[in-house]
N, C-alpha and C positions, 0 to 999 in steps of 0.2 A: 767605153766604144772606140773615140778619139783614140790612145792608143795603144789600142786593142790592134787596127787598123794597121799603126804606124810600127810595132813591133816583128808584125810580122809580113810587113814589104821590108824592115830590117836582114830578116830572116828568110823571104822569095821576094826582091823585088821583081816586079810585072808579070810577079808567077800568081797573084792571087786574085777570087773576086771575094768584091768587100758589098752586102748587100744591108747599105739604108733600110729597116725596116719600117714603115708608118704603124700606126694601129692591125693589128694582125685579129682580124674576126673571121666567127662560122662555128660549126659545129668545135665542141671540145675548148673550145673557148672561155677559163674558169672566170675570167675578171668581170665577164655580163656586160660591158661596156657598150658594146655594141647588142647583148641579149636585152637588155635592159625598155629599147623601144618596143618592140614589136610584141613583148608582153604584159607593156605597160599599155600599148595599144587595145591589147586582147581584153583587157578590163574596159572599155569604154569608158563616154562622160566627161569631165571637164580632166585636160589635159595640161599640167604643168610642163610652157616649151619655151628655153632663152632667148631671148632677142629676137630675130624670126624667122620662115619658112627658107628663105635665101642665105641663112648662117647655110655659109661652108664648111663640108665636111671634111676625113679623106681616110680612109680605110684598106682596107684586101682582107680577102678572101682567104686562110691559111691554105687551101687546096691551088689555087692561082698563082700563089706567091712559090711554096716547091715544085708545079708545075714549072713553074719559071726556072727556078734554081737549075731543078735537073737538064732544059735545055742548052743553058751559058754553060753547065759542066760537059757538057756532049758537045758541045761542040768549042768550047778552050777557049770559053773569052775570061780576061782578067779587065779590075778595074773596078773601080768606084758610084756603082747605080742606086737612087734612090728608090725603091722596091712599097709603092702602095698606087689607089686611085690615083687617075689626073684632078689635078688643082679646077676646079669648079667644077666636073662630071657630077658631082653630088654634093647636096643641099641637106639640112634635118627635113625641111618638108617633104627629103624627094623620098628618105625614108622610112617617115611617118606614112606615103599616100601607100605605098610600096606593103610597110604590118599591114597596115587596111584590104590591100585587096591580098594579101593568104588570110589575115587573118577574119574575115567579114566585120571586123572591129570600129566601132563606127566610134573616135572619138572629137572632141571639136576640143585643138589645143590654145591653151591660153598664152600667146605669147608675154615677156615677160623682161621684162629691164632689165640686161644682165649686172647695171649698178642695185639693183633692187635684191635681183637673187642674191649678192655677196652680204648687204646691207644683212638679209634674213638670214645671215650664216651658211648658204647654200653653194657648196661647195663646189668650182667649175671641175672640170674633168671628171671626176670621182662622183659630185654631191650631183649632176646634170651630164651623166655622161656624154663624152665629142664636144661638147657644149668646152670654149675658154675664152677668157675677157680679150678683151680687143689689144690688147696690150703684149697677147703669148697666141695672135694667130697668128704669126708666123707658121708656127706650127701643121695648122691646116694651110700651108702656103708654098708645098714643096713643087719642087718640078721634077717631071720622071718624065722626061721628053728621049733621055736616051734608054731608059730601060723600054719603052714604048718602042723603038723604031730597035730595040735589039727582041722584041716578040711578046713584049707581057703584052695577056691578054684577060679581062677581066671578065666573071660570069656576069646572067642578068644579075641584077639587085634582089627584083621577086626569088631568085631561086637562094642565095645567099638568106633571107631574111625564114623563106620554111624551113630549107634545109636546120639551117639553125636551132625554130624553134621544135619541131621532131627532136635533135637531140633534146633542148631541154626537158622536151617535155616526159622524155623516156627517162628519164633522170631522181633520185631521192631527192626528195627539200631538202634544199639550203638554202646555207647564209649564201647574205646578197657583198659582195665585196663592192660593189660599186649603184646607186643610182639611189634617192633621195626616197624616203619606209612613207605609207599611205598616208599617216596623221602627220609628217611634218609637208609631204605636198599640199592637203588640204587646208596647213593651217597658212602656205606662206600666200595658197590662192585667195584664201576667202583675204587677207591684208592689202592686197594689189588689188580687187577688185575692188573694196573697200572706198579705196582712196582715187578711182577710176568716175570720171563724168558722168551725172546718168544721161 
C-alpha cells in the first residue's frame, strides 16, 4: 500500500487522496470479522471473549467511508488520511452490548486472558475477530482526527449491527472465514473455567 501511495505521488504529486482504511464492516462484508459478534450474541449462553470489555477496537461502516470519500472528492481534497472509527470510541464490550440490544440475545461474556487463548491455538484477528494481542494493538490505536476534521461522520453502532444482521440473515448458508467454531469455543471455555478458583 505504501508503494502504491509513493507511485501515485510520483505520477500526480500533491493531487492524490490516499485513504488508509481500517477494518471495513457492514452489509456485504465477506470476511465476517464484524458479523461474527452479533451472530454469536444472538445464540446466547456463555460466550468466549478476549481480554476484557474495555478492549479497544476500530472499524468503519463501508457506507460511512464511501460517503466521506465522495465528499472529499467533490471538495477536491488531497493527502493521506486514516479512515476508521476514532480510537477509544468503541470497545469490544460496546459491540457486545449493541449486539444484545439489536438481537435480544442474552449472553454471558467469559473474558479470557489473551495468552491463554494463544496457548489454546485461538488465532487473533480471525479466530476471535477484532482481538489483537498487546504487541499488535497499535493497529487499533490509529488517530483519525484529520479525517474527522474534514467531515468524517459515523452512524450509530446499533445501526451497523442491525443492518449487518439483516443482510447476513438473507444470505444462503455459507462458510465462515473468521470466527471460532462452536465446538472449539466450548472446549476453550471448559479449559479456562477449570483453572479458575471456585
